[in-house]
C-alpha positions in Angstrom: 0.0 0.0 0.0 1.1 3.5 -0.8 0.2 6.2 1.7 0.8 9.9 1.4 0.5 12.0 4.6 0.2 15.8 4.4 2.7 15.9 1.5 3.8 19.3 0.5 6.4 20.4 -2.1 7.3 24.1 -2.2 9.7 26.1 -4.5 10.9 29.5 -3.4 9.4 32.1 -5.5 6.8 29.7 -7.0 4.9 28.7 -4.0 3.4 25.2 -3.2 3.5 22.9 -6.2 2.0 20.1 -4.0 -0.2 21.4 -1.2 -0.8 19.2 1.8 -1.9 16.1 -0.1 -3.0 12.9 1.8 -4.4 9.7 0.2 -4.0 6.0 0.2 -3.5 3.7 -2.8 -4.2 0.0 -1.8 -2.1 -2.7 -3.3 -3.3 -4.2 -6.5 -5.0 -1.1 -7.8 -4.7 0.6 -11.2 -4.8 4.4 -10.4 -5.0 7.1 -13.0 -3.9 10.6 -11.9 -5.3 13.3 -14.2 -6.0 17.0 -14.2 -5.0 20.3 -16.0 -1.5 21.2 -17.0 0.6 22.6 -14.2 -1.5 21.0 -11.5 1.3 19.1 -9.9 0.8 15.6 -11.4 4.4 14.9 -12.5 5.8 16.5 -9.4 3.7 14.1 -7.3 5.0 11.1 -9.2 8.6 12.4 -8.9 8.1 12.7 -5.1 6.9 9.2 -4.8 9.9 7.9 -6.8 12.4 10.0 -4.8 13.5 12.2 -7.7 12.3 15.2 -5.7 12.1 15.5 -1.9 9.0 16.9 -0.1 9.2 20.1 1.9 7.1 18.4 4.5 4.9 15.3 5.0 5.5 11.6 4.7 5.5 8.8 2.1 4.7 5.3 3.4 5.1 2.2 1.1 4.1 -1.2 2.4 4.3 0.1 6.0 7.8 1.5 5.5 8.5 5.3 5.7 10.4 6.0 2.5 10.3 9.8 2.7 14.1 10.0 3.2 15.1 6.9 1.0 17.0 7.3 -2.2 15.8 6.5 -5.7 17.9 3.3 -5.6 16.5 2.2 -2.3 13.0 2.7 -3.6 13.8 0.8 -6.8 15.0 -2.1 -4.7 11.7 -2.1 -2.8 9.9 -2.6 -6.1 9.0 0.9 -7.3 9.6 1.7 -11.0 9.2 5.0 -12.9 8.6 5.8 -16.6 9.6 9.3 -17.6 7.8 11.6 -19.9 11.1 11.9 -21.8 13.0 8.6 -21.4 16.8 8.6 -21.1 18.9 7.5 -24.0 21.8 5.0 -23.8 24.4 5.3 -26.5 26.2 2.0 -27.0 23.5 -0.1 -25.3 21.2 -2.2 -27.5 17.5 -2.5 -26.8 18.0 -6.2 -26.1 20.7 -5.4 -23.4 18.5 -2.8 -21.9 15.6 -5.3 -21.5 17.9 -7.9 -20.1 19.2 -5.4 -17.5 15.7 -4.6 -16.5 14.7 -8.2 -15.9 18.1 -9.0 -14.2 19.2 -11.8 -16.6 20.1 -12.4 -20.2 16.9 -12.7 -22.1 16.2 -14.9 -25.0 15.2 -13.3 -28.3 11.6 -14.6 -28.0 11.2 -13.1 -24.5 12.5 -9.7 -25.6 10.2 -9.9 -28.6 7.2 -10.5 -26.3 7.9 -7.3 -24.4 8.4 -5.2 -27.5 5.3 -6.6 -29.2 3.2 -5.6 -26.2 4.1 -2.0 -26.7 3.4 -2.0 -30.4 7.0 -2.4 -31.8 8.0 -4.9 -34.5 10.5 -6.5 -32.2 13.1 -7.9 -34.6 13.6 -4.4 -36.1 14.7 -3.1 -32.7 16.5 -5.8 -30.6 20.0 -4.9 -31.9 19.5 -1.2 -32.3 21.1 1.2 -29.8 18.7 3.0 -27.4 20.1 6.3 -28.4 19.0 9.4 -30.5 18.6 7.3 -33.6 15.2 6.3 -32.2 12.3 8.7 -32.1 10.7 9.9 -28.9 7.7 7.6 -29.4 10.0 4.6 -30.0 12.0 5.3 -26.8 8.8 5.8 -24.8 7.6 2.4 -25.8 10.9 0.8 -25.1 11.0 2.3 -21.7 7.5 0.9 -21.0 8.8 -2.5 -22.1 11.7 -2.3 -19.6 9.2 -1.7 -16.7 7.2 -4.6 -17.9 10.3 -6.7 -17.7 10.8 -5.9 -14.0 8.9 -7.5 -11.1 7.5 -4.3 -9.6 5.2 -3.7 -6.7 4.4 -0.2 -7.9 4.9 0.9 -11.5 4.5 4.7 -12.1 4.1 6.0 -15.7 4.2 9.7 -16.5 2.1 10.3 -19.6 3.0 7.0 -21.3 0.8 7.8 -24.3 2.7 11.0 -25.3 4.2 10.9 -28.8 2.6 7.5 -29.6 0.5 7.0 -32.7 -3.2 5.9 -32.4 -2.6 2.2 -33.4 0.2 1.9 -30.9 -1.9 3.7 -28.3 -4.6 1.1 -28.6 -2.1 -1.7 -28.2 -0.6 0.1 -25.2 -4.0 0.3 -23.5 -4.4 -3.4 -23.8 -0.9 -3.9 -22.3 -1.8 -1.8 -19.3 -4.9 -3.9 -18.7 -2.7 -7.0 -18.7 -0.1 -5.4 -16.5 -2.6 -4.3 -13.9 -3.9 -7.8 -13.5 -0.7 -9.9 -13.8 2.7 -8.1 -14.0 2.5 -5.5 -11.2 0.8 -5.3 -7.8 -0.1 -1.7 -8.4 0.0 0.6 -11.4 -0.1 4.4 -11.3 -0.5 6.3 -14.6 -0.5 10.1 -15.2 -2.7 10.6 -18.2 -5.1 13.0 -19.9 -6.6 10.2 -22.0 -10.2 9.2 -21.2 -9.6 5.8 -22.7 -6.9 5.0 -20.1 -9.2 6.3 -17.3 -11.9 4.0 -18.5 -9.8 0.9 -17.6 -8.6 2.2 -14.2 -9.8 1.0 -10.9 -9.6 4.5 -9.3 -9.1 8.0 -10.6 -7.6 11.0 -8.8 -8.0 14.5 -10.1 -5.2 17.0 -9.2 -5.4 20.7 -9.8 -3.4 23.5 -8.3 -1.4 21.0 -6.2 -4.5 19.8 -4.4 -6.8 16.7 -4.8 -10.1 17.8 -6.4 -11.6 14.3 -6.5 -10.5 10.7 -5.7 -12.5 7.5 -5.8 -13.5 4.6 -8.0 -13.7 5.1 -11.8 -17.5 4.8 -11.6 -17.7 7.5 -8.9 -15.2 9.9 -10.3 -15.6 10.0 -14.1 -19.0 11.7 -14.0 -17.7 14.2 -11.5 -14.6 14.7 -13.5 -16.6 15.5 -16.6 -18.5 18.0 -14.6 -15.3 19.6 -13.4 -14.1 19.9 -17.0 -17.3 21.4 -18.3 -15.4 24.3 -19.7 -12.4 22.3 -20.7 -11.8 19.7 -23.4 -10.0 16.3 -23.2 -7.3 15.6 -25.7 -8.1 13.1 -28.5 -6.6 9.6 -28.2 -3.0 9.3 -29.1 -2.4 13.1 -29.3 0.0 15.2 -27.3 -2.5 17.9 -26.5 -3.4 18.5 -22.9 -6.5 19.8 -21.3 -7.2 23.3 -22.4 -8.8 25.6 -19.8 
């Protein structure tokens, strides 16, 4: 279980990016965090992973206070993170990257299985370097595949649909369904896409650093649509965000 207690993150001159947030995410849940741009969604995810440190408050993971733990310590506890803009690795092949993620040398078939799940023609990518020769969308999908290869207790994805074409987006949605039921105990996704919200267990809306709504998909989506009466959701597979 993930538990946030009065979590606040403040930047001098910019004020509170995360403002006294408290909520619990039970194990085994698929949670989508959504809300307008600049609302604090990515910052919240980075705080949970340990990339940023809170100004105040606590983060509890499986009954352990991880507030002061490093990224590496959290990773060893089973927390994984997918960036909006994945890192590149010159000189490292996609196959090697997947093998490092799983912790052992993978067969070609197993590598192909991970890449197929994220909409890539696997044999075209296994021996390519994970560097700037790949597009942003290709690297995004490869990064998602590396998280699939790990045995995580909590997988966090920051806008995994960004830069991905419509066909691959549909494949990705199916992969998230599978992951939430079999690969990971818990999945947290930051997304503006209604289709991803539709497969979530729970939805949390964050705006101006505060929780506006949090509950089951059935409870929250009607409320969310009301909150966004004067906004518009981005079309599937696009990079557009909510427009206030």
